DRENLUM-542293 format. One record per residue (C-alpha): residue number from 1; residue in one letter; x, y, z. Coordinates in Angstrom, 2 decimals. Layout:
BEGIN
resi; resn; x; y; z
NUM; A; X; Y; Z
...
This chain:
BEGIN
resi; resn; x; y; z
1; M; -37.22; -14.16; -28.89
2; S; -36.72; -12.19; -32.12
3; S; -34.99; -13.60; -35.18
4; E; -32.67; -10.56; -35.20
5; S; -31.32; -11.38; -31.73
6; L; -30.84; -15.01; -32.73
7; G; -28.74; -13.90; -35.68
8; I; -26.46; -11.68; -33.60
9; K; -25.87; -14.13; -30.74
10; P; -23.71; -16.62; -32.71
11; F; -21.22; -13.86; -33.62
12; V; -21.11; -12.57; -30.05
13; A; -20.56; -16.12; -28.84
14; V; -17.63; -16.69; -31.20
15; L; -16.03; -13.43; -29.99
16; C; -16.40; -14.46; -26.34
17; A; -14.92; -17.88; -27.03
18; A; -11.91; -16.24; -28.68
19; L; -11.43; -14.01; -25.65
20; L; -11.25; -17.10; -23.43
21; T; -8.11; -18.22; -25.24
22; V; -6.19; -15.03; -24.34
23; P; -3.77; -15.77; -21.47
24; V; -4.33; -13.94; -18.21
25; S; -1.65; -11.29; -17.84
26; G; -1.66; -11.54; -14.08
27; Q; -0.34; -15.08; -14.27
28; Q; 2.88; -14.24; -16.05
29; T; 6.04; -15.09; -14.19
30; P; 7.48; -11.89; -12.65
31; A; 10.95; -10.90; -13.66
32; P; 13.71; -11.50; -11.09
33; D; 14.48; -8.64; -8.73
34; N; 18.11; -8.62; -9.85
35; A; 18.31; -7.48; -13.46
36; T; 21.84; -8.87; -13.86
37; P; 21.75; -12.58; -13.02
38; P; 24.87; -14.11; -11.49
39; T; 26.93; -16.71; -13.28
40; P; 26.47; -19.58; -13.77
41; Q; 22.82; -19.08; -14.68
42; L; 19.86; -20.71; -16.36
43; E; 19.42; -19.34; -19.86
44; S; 16.57; -19.57; -22.34
45; D; 16.90; -19.54; -26.12
46; H; 14.19; -18.22; -28.47
47; P; 15.47; -19.18; -31.93
48; H; 12.07; -19.56; -33.63
49; W; 9.00; -17.38; -34.08
50; Y; 6.91; -19.89; -32.16
51; S; 9.32; -20.09; -29.23
52; G; 7.13; -17.68; -27.26
53; F; 4.41; -20.34; -27.26
54; T; 6.66; -23.36; -26.70
55; H; 8.87; -21.67; -24.08
56; P; 6.98; -23.12; -21.06
57; Y; 7.64; -26.63; -22.37
58; E; 11.34; -26.26; -23.12
59; P; 14.16; -26.90; -20.64
60; R; 16.20; -24.04; -19.27
61; V; 19.71; -24.08; -20.71
62; V; 22.49; -24.71; -18.18
63; P; 25.89; -23.68; -19.60
64; P; 28.66; -26.29; -19.42
65; V; 31.31; -25.99; -16.75
66; N; 34.39; -23.92; -17.44
67; I; 37.72; -25.48; -16.46
68; S; 39.92; -22.90; -18.16
69; N; 41.94; -20.56; -15.98
70; S; 41.55; -16.81; -16.17
71; T; 44.11; -14.82; -18.12
72; R; 45.40; -13.35; -14.86
73; L; 47.34; -16.54; -14.16
74; D; 49.31; -16.35; -17.42
75; S; 49.94; -12.63; -16.99
76; L; 51.76; -13.30; -13.69
77; M; 54.11; -15.92; -15.19
78; R; 57.65; -14.98; -16.19
79; A; 60.65; -17.19; -16.90
80; G; 59.03; -20.23; -15.32
81; K; 58.05; -18.40; -12.13
82; L; 54.69; -17.28; -10.81
83; Y; 55.01; -13.88; -9.18
84; L; 52.23; -13.48; -6.64
85; S; 51.26; -10.56; -4.50
86; L; 48.65; -11.24; -1.83
87; S; 46.00; -9.35; -3.81
88; D; 46.80; -11.41; -6.92
89; A; 46.53; -14.64; -4.95
90; I; 43.10; -13.59; -3.68
91; A; 42.00; -12.52; -7.17
92; L; 43.12; -15.84; -8.66
93; A; 41.22; -17.69; -5.94
94; I; 38.07; -15.73; -6.74
95; E; 38.39; -16.36; -10.48
96; N; 39.71; -19.92; -10.55
97; N; 39.09; -21.68; -7.25
98; L; 36.72; -24.59; -7.81
99; D; 35.20; -24.40; -4.33
100; V; 34.14; -20.83; -5.06
101; E; 32.89; -21.83; -8.52
102; L; 30.86; -24.67; -7.02
103; E; 29.20; -22.26; -4.59
104; R; 28.22; -19.92; -7.44
105; Y; 25.63; -22.49; -8.43
106; V; 23.68; -21.60; -5.29
107; F; 22.33; -18.52; -7.11
108; P; 20.59; -20.28; -10.05
109; V; 19.43; -22.98; -7.63
110; A; 17.78; -20.32; -5.48
111; E; 16.26; -18.66; -8.57
112; A; 14.88; -22.01; -9.72
113; D; 13.42; -22.54; -6.26
114; L; 11.66; -19.17; -6.46
115; L; 10.27; -20.13; -9.86
116; R; 9.05; -23.39; -8.32
117; A; 7.45; -21.52; -5.40
118; R; 5.65; -19.10; -7.71
119; A; 4.16; -22.13; -9.42
120; G; 2.86; -23.37; -6.06
121; A; 5.11; -26.45; -6.05
122; A; 7.12; -27.71; -3.08
123; T; 10.49; -26.01; -2.77
124; Q; 13.75; -27.91; -2.42
125; G; 15.77; -25.32; -0.53
126; I; 19.44; -24.43; -0.95
127; S; 22.48; -26.07; 0.52
128; T; 24.38; -24.13; 3.17
129; A; 27.45; -26.36; 3.20
130; V; 30.69; -24.60; 2.33
131; L; 34.15; -25.90; 1.44
132; P; 37.61; -24.88; 2.67
133; G; 38.80; -23.44; -0.64
134; V; 42.30; -25.00; -0.49
135; P; 43.38; -28.66; -0.50
136; N; 43.95; -30.14; 2.93
137; S; 47.46; -31.48; 2.65
138; P; 50.48; -31.78; 4.98
139; G; 51.96; -28.38; 5.70
140; S; 48.77; -26.44; 4.95
141; T; 46.62; -24.51; 7.37
142; I; 42.85; -24.84; 6.98
143; V; 40.68; -22.35; 8.81
144; G; 36.89; -22.12; 8.86
145; S; 36.45; -25.17; 6.64
146; T; 32.81; -25.78; 7.51
147; S; 29.75; -23.63; 7.78
148; A; 29.05; -22.57; 11.32
149; G; 25.43; -21.76; 10.52
150; L; 22.80; -24.10; 9.17
151; A; 22.63; -27.74; 8.29
152; A; 23.22; -28.76; 4.70
153; S; 19.54; -29.58; 4.22
154; G; 18.97; -25.93; 3.41
155; Y; 16.01; -23.59; 3.62
156; G; 12.35; -24.29; 2.91
157; T; 12.77; -27.94; 2.05
158; S; 9.56; -29.80; 1.02
159; L; 7.28; -26.84; 1.69
160; G; 4.46; -26.30; -0.79
161; N; 0.84; -25.24; -1.08
162; G; -0.43; -28.53; -2.44
163; S; -1.77; -26.86; -5.59
164; S; -0.47; -25.16; -8.69
165; F; -0.58; -21.44; -9.31
166; D; 0.04; -22.13; -13.00
167; P; -3.21; -22.40; -14.96
168; V; -3.90; -25.87; -16.34
169; L; -5.72; -26.46; -19.62
170; N; -7.43; -29.84; -19.90
171; S; -9.19; -31.26; -22.93
172; T; -10.94; -34.54; -23.72
173; I; -12.19; -35.57; -27.17
174; N; -13.98; -38.91; -27.58
175; W; -15.97; -40.75; -30.21
176; G; -18.12; -43.72; -29.25
177; H; -20.60; -46.13; -30.78
178; T; -22.86; -48.15; -28.48
179; T; -25.69; -50.64; -28.98
180; F; -28.01; -51.54; -26.07
181; P; -30.86; -54.05; -26.30
182; Q; -34.08; -52.55; -24.92
183; A; -36.37; -54.49; -22.61
184; N; -39.04; -51.82; -22.99
185; T; -39.54; -50.39; -26.45
186; V; -42.07; -47.82; -25.28
187; V; -39.40; -45.36; -24.22
188; S; -36.93; -45.73; -27.06
189; G; -39.23; -46.98; -29.76
190; T; -36.75; -49.66; -30.79
191; S; -35.59; -53.04; -29.49
192; A; -31.90; -52.11; -29.88
193; L; -30.88; -48.53; -29.14
194; V; -27.88; -47.53; -31.22
195; T; -26.06; -44.36; -30.18
196; T; -23.18; -42.58; -31.86
197; A; -21.69; -39.98; -29.50
198; K; -18.97; -37.38; -29.93
199; T; -17.60; -35.65; -26.84
200; A; -15.41; -32.52; -26.79
201; D; -14.74; -31.15; -23.31
202; F; -12.35; -28.32; -22.45
203; S; -11.49; -26.75; -19.10
204; I; -9.00; -24.35; -17.57
205; A; -8.29; -24.38; -13.83
206; Q; -6.46; -21.80; -11.76
207; T; -5.45; -21.62; -8.10
208; F; -5.03; -18.21; -6.49
209; V; -2.93; -17.01; -3.55
210; T; -6.14; -16.49; -1.57
211; G; -6.44; -20.27; -1.43
212; G; -9.37; -20.33; -3.81
213; T; -9.67; -22.23; -7.06
214; A; -11.66; -21.52; -10.20
215; T; -12.48; -23.92; -13.03
216; L; -14.05; -22.84; -16.29
217; S; -15.22; -25.82; -18.32
218; Y; -16.78; -26.01; -21.75
219; N; -18.47; -29.36; -22.46
220; N; -20.04; -30.60; -25.69
221; L; -21.92; -33.84; -26.43
222; N; -23.16; -34.58; -29.94
223; Q; -25.15; -37.78; -30.38
224; F; -27.34; -39.57; -32.86
225; Q; -29.75; -42.38; -31.92
226; N; -31.88; -44.70; -33.99
227; S; -34.93; -43.71; -31.97
228; F; -37.89; -41.78; -33.31
229; R; -39.02; -40.76; -29.82
230; S; -36.68; -37.73; -29.70
231; S; -37.89; -34.71; -31.58
232; I; -34.32; -33.44; -32.11
233; N; -31.98; -36.06; -33.53
234; P; -29.05; -35.68; -33.96
235; N; -28.57; -33.14; -31.17
236; T; -25.74; -31.26; -29.51
237; A; -25.89; -30.49; -25.80
238; S; -23.35; -28.02; -24.45
239; N; -22.71; -26.20; -21.21
240; L; -20.35; -23.48; -20.04
241; D; -19.65; -23.98; -16.35
242; L; -17.73; -21.82; -13.85
243; T; -17.00; -23.37; -10.45
244; V; -15.36; -21.36; -7.68
245; T; -14.19; -22.74; -4.34
246; Q; -12.81; -20.42; -1.66
247; P; -11.65; -21.61; 1.78
248; L; -12.93; -19.37; 4.56
249; L; -11.01; -20.84; 7.50
250; Q; -8.39; -23.51; 6.84
251; G; -6.40; -22.61; 3.74
252; F; -7.53; -18.97; 3.61
253; G; -5.34; -15.90; 3.25
254; L; -2.51; -14.36; 1.26
255; A; 0.00; -14.71; 4.10
256; L; -0.68; -18.42; 4.24
257; N; -0.65; -19.26; 0.56
258; N; 2.31; -17.12; -0.49
259; R; 4.55; -18.24; 2.38
260; T; 6.53; -20.51; 0.06
261; I; 7.24; -17.57; -2.23
262; R; 8.37; -15.43; 0.70
263; I; 10.68; -18.19; 1.90
264; A; 12.10; -18.63; -1.60
265; K; 12.80; -14.88; -1.77
266; N; 14.54; -15.13; 1.60
267; N; 16.58; -18.00; 0.21
268; I; 17.81; -15.78; -2.61
269; K; 19.15; -13.42; 0.06
270; A; 20.49; -16.43; 1.94
271; A; 22.35; -17.49; -1.21
272; D; 24.40; -14.31; -0.88
273; L; 25.20; -15.21; 2.71
274; V; 26.21; -18.77; 1.85
275; F; 28.41; -17.54; -0.98
276; K; 29.90; -14.91; 1.32
277; Q; 30.73; -17.63; 3.84
278; Q; 32.43; -19.61; 1.07
279; L; 34.37; -16.52; 0.04
280; I; 35.51; -15.93; 3.61
281; N; 36.66; -19.54; 3.91
282; T; 38.53; -19.46; 0.62
283; V; 40.09; -16.02; 1.02
284; A; 41.09; -16.68; 4.64
285; N; 42.74; -19.99; 3.76
286; V; 44.50; -18.53; 0.73
287; V; 45.79; -15.65; 2.86
288; A; 46.93; -18.06; 5.56
289; L; 48.58; -20.29; 2.95
290; Y; 50.28; -17.28; 1.36
291; W; 51.77; -16.15; 4.68
292; N; 52.83; -19.72; 5.43
293; L; 54.68; -19.74; 2.11
294; V; 56.32; -16.39; 2.88
295; A; 57.39; -17.69; 6.29
296; A; 58.62; -20.94; 4.76
297; N; 60.78; -19.00; 2.29
298; L; 62.17; -16.94; 5.15
299; N; 62.90; -20.14; 7.00
300; V; 64.85; -21.36; 3.96
301; D; 66.85; -18.14; 4.08
302; V; 67.60; -18.79; 7.75
303; K; 68.69; -22.35; 6.96
304; N; 70.85; -21.13; 4.08
305; Q; 72.54; -18.66; 6.39
306; A; 73.13; -21.43; 8.94
307; V; 74.64; -23.65; 6.24
308; A; 76.87; -20.80; 5.05
309; V; 78.15; -20.14; 8.58
310; S; 78.69; -23.87; 9.19
311; Q; 80.51; -24.18; 5.87
312; K; 82.83; -21.29; 6.72
313; L; 83.52; -22.73; 10.18
314; Y; 84.28; -26.12; 8.64
315; E; 86.70; -24.58; 6.12
316; D; 88.38; -22.43; 8.79
317; N; 88.85; -25.45; 11.06
318; Q; 90.38; -27.42; 8.19
319; K; 92.91; -24.65; 7.63
320; Q; 93.79; -24.49; 11.33
321; V; 94.22; -28.27; 11.50
322; E; 96.54; -28.14; 8.51
323; V; 98.79; -25.59; 10.24
324; G; 98.62; -27.55; 13.52
325; T; 96.85; -24.94; 15.62
326; L; 93.64; -26.99; 16.09
327; A; 92.88; -30.56; 17.02
328; P; 91.43; -32.73; 14.15
329; I; 88.32; -33.54; 16.22
330; E; 87.15; -29.96; 15.71
331; V; 86.90; -30.58; 11.97
332; V; 84.64; -33.57; 12.65
333; R; 82.43; -31.47; 14.92
334; A; 82.17; -28.69; 12.34
335; E; 81.39; -31.21; 9.59
336; A; 78.66; -32.78; 11.71
337; Q; 77.12; -29.38; 12.31
338; L; 77.28; -28.66; 8.56
339; A; 75.52; -31.95; 7.75
340; S; 72.82; -31.20; 10.32
341; D; 72.23; -27.72; 8.87
342; Q; 72.11; -29.09; 5.33
343; Q; 69.49; -31.63; 6.38
344; A; 67.40; -28.88; 7.98
345; L; 67.74; -26.86; 4.76
346; V; 66.44; -29.75; 2.65
347; Q; 63.47; -30.15; 4.97
348; A; 62.70; -26.41; 4.80
349; Q; 62.92; -26.48; 1.00
350; S; 60.55; -29.47; 0.89
351; V; 57.98; -27.56; 2.95
352; V; 58.22; -24.67; 0.47
353; L; 57.62; -27.00; -2.48
354; Q; 54.61; -28.56; -0.74
355; L; 53.09; -25.19; 0.05
356; E; 53.66; -23.99; -3.52
357; T; 51.90; -27.09; -4.84
358; I; 48.90; -26.54; -2.57
359; L; 48.69; -22.85; -3.44
360; K; 48.92; -23.46; -7.21
361; S; 46.19; -26.07; -7.00
362; A; 43.94; -23.70; -5.05
363; L; 44.43; -20.92; -7.63
364; S; 43.84; -23.03; -10.75
365; R; 40.65; -24.51; -12.18
366; N; 42.40; -27.54; -13.66
367; G; 44.75; -28.06; -10.74
368; L; 48.21; -29.23; -11.75
369; T; 47.16; -30.46; -15.19
370; S; 49.14; -27.70; -16.91
371; E; 52.82; -28.52; -17.11
372; T; 53.64; -24.81; -17.03
373; V; 51.81; -24.32; -13.75
374; T; 53.20; -27.53; -12.28
375; Q; 56.82; -26.62; -12.97
376; A; 56.50; -22.94; -12.06
377; R; 58.05; -21.77; -8.81
378; V; 55.93; -19.37; -6.76
379; V; 57.54; -16.07; -5.81
380; A; 55.58; -14.32; -3.05
381; T; 56.21; -10.60; -3.56
382; D; 54.53; -9.31; -0.39
383; P; 56.38; -9.54; 2.92
384; I; 54.82; -10.05; 6.32
385; R; 54.40; -6.60; 7.78
386; I; 53.96; -6.13; 11.51
387; P; 53.03; -2.58; 12.53
388; D; 55.19; -0.83; 15.08
389; V; 52.08; 0.04; 17.10
390; E; 49.09; -2.27; 17.24
391; P; 45.77; -0.47; 16.67
392; V; 43.71; -0.56; 19.83
393; E; 39.97; -1.18; 19.41
394; P; 37.59; -1.91; 22.29
395; I; 36.41; -5.50; 22.46
396; Q; 32.80; -4.30; 22.46
397; D; 33.30; -2.69; 19.04
398; L; 34.89; -5.85; 17.66
399; V; 32.02; -7.99; 18.95
400; S; 29.44; -5.59; 17.56
401; R; 31.14; -5.70; 14.16
402; A; 31.21; -9.49; 14.27
403; L; 27.50; -9.71; 15.07
404; D; 26.77; -7.46; 12.10
405; N; 29.14; -9.06; 9.59
406; R; 29.23; -12.78; 10.34
407; P; 27.28; -14.50; 7.50
408; D; 26.77; -17.70; 9.51
409; L; 24.85; -15.76; 12.17
410; S; 22.79; -13.99; 9.49
411; Q; 21.96; -17.39; 7.99
412; S; 20.69; -18.64; 11.33
413; R; 18.55; -15.55; 11.81
414; M; 17.08; -15.98; 8.35
415; Q; 16.38; -19.62; 9.14
416; I; 14.27; -18.44; 12.08
417; D; 12.41; -16.03; 9.81
418; N; 11.66; -18.86; 7.41
419; A; 10.53; -21.10; 10.26
420; K; 8.11; -18.41; 11.46
421; I; 6.71; -18.01; 7.95
422; A; 6.26; -21.77; 7.61
423; L; 4.62; -21.91; 11.02
424; E; 1.69; -19.91; 9.66
425; G; 0.62; -22.92; 7.62
426; T; 0.83; -25.24; 10.61
427; K; -1.26; -22.87; 12.73
428; N; -3.83; -22.57; 9.96
429; A; -4.23; -26.36; 9.91
430; L; -5.78; -26.15; 13.41
431; L; -8.89; -24.45; 12.00
432; P; -11.94; -26.33; 10.74
433; S; -12.37; -26.60; 7.01
434; L; -15.09; -24.22; 5.79
435; N; -15.26; -23.76; 2.03
436; F; -17.55; -21.59; -0.01
437; V; -18.62; -23.25; -3.26
438; G; -20.29; -21.42; -6.11
439; D; -21.26; -22.72; -9.53
440; I; -22.71; -20.93; -12.55
441; R; -23.64; -22.99; -15.57
442; N; -25.20; -22.04; -18.90
443; N; -26.80; -24.88; -20.86
444; A; -27.58; -25.14; -24.54
445; L; -29.21; -27.62; -26.92
446; A; -29.55; -27.59; -30.70
447; G; -29.93; -30.04; -33.54
448; G; -32.07; -31.07; -36.44
449; Q; -35.64; -32.33; -36.74
450; N; -35.69; -36.10; -36.21
451; D; -36.68; -37.74; -39.55
452; I; -36.66; -41.37; -38.40
453; R; -39.98; -43.03; -39.10
454; G; -41.42; -45.18; -36.38
455; P; -43.44; -48.42; -36.78
456; I; -47.14; -48.47; -37.83
457; S; -49.44; -47.86; -34.91
458; T; -51.75; -50.79; -34.14
459; Q; -54.42; -48.36; -33.01
460; T; -54.47; -45.87; -35.87
461; G; -52.81; -47.88; -38.59
462; L; -50.54; -44.93; -39.34
463; V; -46.77; -44.59; -39.29
464; Q; -45.59; -43.12; -36.00
465; N; -43.63; -39.94; -36.68
466; P; -41.38; -38.04; -34.27
467; A; -42.83; -35.08; -32.47
468; T; -42.28; -31.72; -34.07
469; A; -39.22; -30.03; -32.59
470; D; -39.34; -26.58; -31.03
471; P; -37.95; -24.19; -33.68
472; F; -35.79; -22.53; -31.00
473; F; -33.69; -25.71; -30.70
474; V; -33.41; -26.41; -34.40
475; G; -30.12; -25.08; -35.68
476; G; -26.38; -25.49; -35.82
477; Y; -23.43; -24.84; -33.54
478; G; -23.84; -21.09; -33.81
479; D; -27.20; -21.47; -32.06
480; I; -25.44; -23.46; -29.32
481; L; -23.03; -20.56; -28.70
482; G; -25.85; -18.07; -28.86
483; Q; -27.77; -19.92; -26.14
484; L; -24.67; -20.30; -23.96
485; F; -23.65; -16.67; -23.96
486; G; -27.24; -15.51; -24.10
487; R; -27.76; -17.39; -20.83
488; N; -31.06; -18.86; -21.96
489; F; -30.84; -21.84; -19.60
490; P; -28.79; -20.82; -16.55
491; N; -28.08; -22.86; -13.41
492; Y; -26.96; -21.30; -10.10
493; T; -25.57; -23.12; -7.09
494; V; -24.02; -21.72; -3.91
495; G; -23.18; -23.46; -0.69
496; V; -20.66; -24.15; 2.01
497; N; -18.80; -27.26; 3.00
498; L; -17.88; -27.61; 6.68
499; I; -15.52; -30.25; 8.11
500; I; -14.81; -30.14; 11.85
501; P; -12.26; -32.54; 13.37
502; L; -13.59; -33.39; 16.81
503; R; -10.23; -33.88; 18.56
504; N; -7.69; -32.41; 16.13
505; R; -4.73; -34.06; 17.87
506; A; -2.53; -34.42; 14.80
507; A; -2.71; -30.69; 13.99
508; Q; -1.96; -29.79; 17.60
509; A; 1.02; -32.15; 17.67
510; N; 2.38; -30.73; 14.40
511; L; 2.11; -27.18; 15.71
512; A; 3.74; -28.13; 19.01
513; T; 6.63; -29.85; 17.24
514; Q; 7.34; -26.98; 14.89
515; T; 7.06; -24.43; 17.70
516; L; 9.52; -26.43; 19.79
517; N; 11.90; -26.62; 16.84
518; L; 11.60; -22.85; 16.46
519; R; 12.47; -22.34; 20.11
520; Q; 15.48; -24.62; 19.71
521; N; 16.62; -22.58; 16.70
522; E; 16.27; -19.38; 18.73
523; L; 18.45; -20.88; 21.45
524; Q; 20.94; -21.97; 18.80
525; V; 21.18; -18.37; 17.61
526; Q; 21.85; -17.22; 21.16
527; R; 24.40; -19.99; 21.56
528; Q; 26.01; -18.94; 18.30
529; T; 26.08; -15.32; 19.44
530; N; 27.82; -16.36; 22.64
531; Q; 30.34; -18.39; 20.64
532; I; 31.06; -15.41; 18.39
533; R; 31.91; -13.36; 21.47
534; V; 34.28; -16.13; 22.55
535; D; 35.81; -16.32; 19.05
536; V; 36.48; -12.59; 18.98
537; Q; 37.95; -12.61; 22.49
538; N; 40.20; -15.59; 21.74
539; A; 41.28; -14.16; 18.39
540; L; 42.19; -10.86; 20.07
541; I; 44.14; -12.70; 22.77
542; G; 45.91; -14.72; 20.10
543; L; 46.88; -11.55; 18.25
544; Q; 48.23; -9.96; 21.41
545; Q; 50.20; -13.09; 22.27
546; A; 51.57; -13.31; 18.72
547; R; 52.79; -9.74; 18.93
548; A; 54.43; -10.38; 22.28
549; Q; 56.03; -13.52; 20.83
550; Y; 57.34; -11.50; 17.89
551; Q; 58.83; -8.84; 20.14
552; A; 60.50; -11.50; 22.29
553; A; 61.87; -13.24; 19.19
554; M; 63.28; -9.95; 17.88
555; K; 65.03; -9.33; 21.18
556; Q; 66.34; -12.91; 21.32
557; R; 67.80; -12.66; 17.82
558; T; 69.51; -9.36; 18.64
559; L; 71.08; -10.86; 21.78
560; E; 72.20; -13.97; 19.91
561; E; 73.85; -11.80; 17.25
562; Q; 75.74; -9.96; 19.99
563; T; 76.76; -13.25; 21.61
564; V; 78.08; -14.72; 18.35
565; D; 80.05; -11.54; 17.64
566; A; 81.59; -11.50; 21.12
567; D; 82.54; -15.20; 21.11
568; Q; 84.12; -14.94; 17.67
569; K; 86.33; -12.14; 18.98
570; K; 87.18; -14.29; 22.01
571; L; 87.99; -17.23; 19.73
572; A; 90.43; -15.04; 17.80
573; L; 92.15; -14.26; 21.10
574; G; 92.02; -17.88; 22.25
575; A; 89.67; -17.02; 25.12
576; T; 86.95; -19.52; 24.11
577; T; 86.52; -22.81; 22.25
578; I; 85.27; -23.81; 18.82
579; F; 82.49; -25.79; 20.49
580; Q; 81.16; -22.63; 22.12
581; V; 81.16; -20.80; 18.79
582; I; 79.26; -23.68; 17.17
583; Q; 76.74; -23.60; 19.99
584; D; 76.35; -19.85; 19.56
585; Q; 75.70; -20.31; 15.86
586; R; 73.08; -22.95; 16.59
587; D; 71.39; -20.57; 19.00
588; L; 71.47; -17.78; 16.41
589; A; 69.92; -20.04; 13.79
590; T; 67.25; -21.08; 16.30
591; A; 66.58; -17.43; 17.11
592; G; 66.18; -16.66; 13.40
593; Q; 63.79; -19.58; 13.00
594; N; 61.83; -18.43; 16.06
595; L; 61.54; -14.95; 14.57
596; V; 60.19; -16.36; 11.30
597; Q; 57.74; -18.52; 13.23
598; A; 56.65; -15.50; 15.28
599; E; 55.98; -13.51; 12.12
600; A; 53.95; -16.38; 10.67
601; T; 52.03; -16.73; 13.93
602; Y; 51.19; -13.04; 13.88
603; A; 49.96; -13.24; 10.29
604; Q; 47.78; -16.26; 11.14
605; A; 46.43; -14.50; 14.23
606; R; 45.44; -11.54; 12.09
607; V; 43.63; -13.92; 9.72
608; Q; 41.78; -15.51; 12.63
609; L; 40.70; -12.11; 13.98
610; D; 39.33; -11.17; 10.56
611; I; 37.39; -14.44; 10.46
612; A; 36.03; -13.94; 13.97
613; T; 34.83; -10.41; 13.19
614; G; 33.58; -11.28; 9.69
615; T; 35.82; -8.66; 8.06
616; T; 37.98; -10.94; 5.90
617; L; 36.55; -9.64; 2.65
618; Q; 36.63; -5.96; 3.63
619; N; 40.19; -6.08; 4.95
620; N; 41.39; -7.83; 1.80
621; N; 39.50; -5.45; -0.57
622; V; 37.28; -8.15; -2.03
623; E; 34.32; -6.80; -4.03
624; F; 31.32; -9.08; -3.55
625; D; 29.87; -8.37; -7.00
626; D; 33.19; -9.23; -8.64
627; A; 33.29; -12.48; -6.72
628; K; 29.74; -13.38; -7.81
629; S; 30.57; -12.76; -11.46
630; G; 33.86; -14.65; -11.22
631; H; 35.88; -11.79; -12.70
632; V; 37.96; -9.39; -10.61
633; S; 38.00; -5.93; -12.17
634; K; 41.26; -4.94; -10.47
635; P; 44.21; -5.53; -12.86
636; P; 47.10; -7.82; -11.85
637; S; 49.97; -6.32; -9.91
638; P; 52.93; -5.24; -12.07
639; L; 55.73; -7.78; -12.24
640; P; 59.00; -6.87; -10.49
641; P; 61.84; -5.59; -12.71
642; L; 64.33; -8.08; -14.14
643; D; 67.74; -8.41; -12.51
644; Q; 71.06; -8.78; -14.33
645; N; 70.39; -12.47; -14.97
646; G; 67.02; -11.79; -16.61
647; Q; 65.10; -13.02; -13.57
648; G; 62.47; -11.16; -11.63
649; A; 63.70; -9.81; -8.32
650; K; 62.14; -11.12; -5.14
651; N; 60.70; -8.88; -2.50
652; S; 63.16; -7.11; -0.25
653; Q; 62.27; -9.12; 2.81
654; A; 62.78; -12.46; 1.08
655; N; 66.27; -11.38; -0.03
656; T; 67.24; -10.24; 3.43
657; P; 68.59; -12.88; 5.79
658; A; 66.47; -13.22; 8.89
659; A; 69.49; -12.71; 11.10
660; S; 70.14; -9.25; 9.68
661; R; 66.56; -7.92; 9.76
């Protein structure tokens, strides 16, 4: 070996060692598919120049919760009243409802699970439980309050590859001093062998999606001994070792080892479905609550009209008793009817206050903490509108739309996809374990000529000197690196490791269990599909019945109006009694109440049909991206003009007595 090559090798070795410290670009964490992350989200700060190096060891920043209402709520307040259209109520629910805000955390949870899967760790899955969106209190209507899809345990729970895809750097540095008494001084040349050793070992290990692992280790041992037998003392022994293990049967394949990542990506899509289910629940319940409030206000109008009629009858009877044309008992009867109507009015007003409280709590992040919100009266500006002609759509089209739009069914289908992906690992466990093992090692040794003098030889009478060292091994650490990367002393090892379970019953049982669970999930999807068909059919029947009930109530109210008008004319002619007129008025009030109830029933039936077909968001013009961000781009509805008293006018339907509509 020429002296020129020995001089170049140390520099080449230093360059190669520097290249080993460069991170592998292929192991960088891929950027999320969605360039605009949803809120709330995990954020990372890089305030210092070294943050790029310390970033993997710093926690992701989770923003604090926001309990402040959106500005939309204040913009709809005027003179102590909250003027709400249906679209504004839905927008406030999207921006401020805490159930919706809680479900927004499913997105960063799913992103964190994907990050965990890309590292090869066991995933935790996402929760599929959803909340009703409005408080469950007396007088409220809660629809679709639970998820009809998957259990709350979520997707991909406790599924991992058992190894890390993140490279791991390991280092060990030791210093030691040992003294061993020697029974045989021929080998060591001393009765007590003293060794001072310095160890510096470094390794980097990486697992790949093929199932294989690679470990590159760099080991150094520098030692000095008080023995003259070694020609090189002190000496440094180093080796650069690359070990590769690749499964060929069990544990082999991209499809097997990236299944956790595929499931985590599915869970990101599933997060949209879970959030959509939460949106449907919240929007449907807010819509139902809004129409209940509209109907309750109409019912108050009906009760006010009944009180006004009873009050007029009471006053008229008093006048007739005073002039002697009517028996005093008729005043008592009229007063009793007035008291009964007043009591019904108080009850109707109490229902309105309860519904307003529930609605305000559902549309506010801090509930009824704000005194302004607590004291504000809700004015619903949209009336219940029932079309003159009901749109006719074949039941097959409604069912088909439901099967395409229902997020709970899509969740169940995705659960089956995840189960099939996970089943690949269970099937692979049936195979014997056959691993290819390869090892390449380069060794090196260098040091100085041993200058320890031995004892005087009894045979020659001369001092025993150490043997002369080979000049190739005399040198410093640069010679060590030159030998390593010059591959002067290479070792090669290849082989296979075979493990065959003779009965393999546990693997067969695991596969059978997971396959049976998959079949059960497939039947659950079919069962869910059948139930969706039933839901659509029942919702359509309910809508048809509600419309028939409304038409009957309209006809009843018209007939009662005609009856009251006829009996009042008879009473003026003395052809009927006061009792009959009172009874007619009761029937008219009941007819008005039935009409209000029929309108509310129709509105609720429409809500149920939207839920059954999965079209709640589309029919209420809800933009999914706006809902994910928590900010509705549509501006608030304009407030109604002020009346002569400086108050906002109600909607035309609310001002119109039910008996005259």
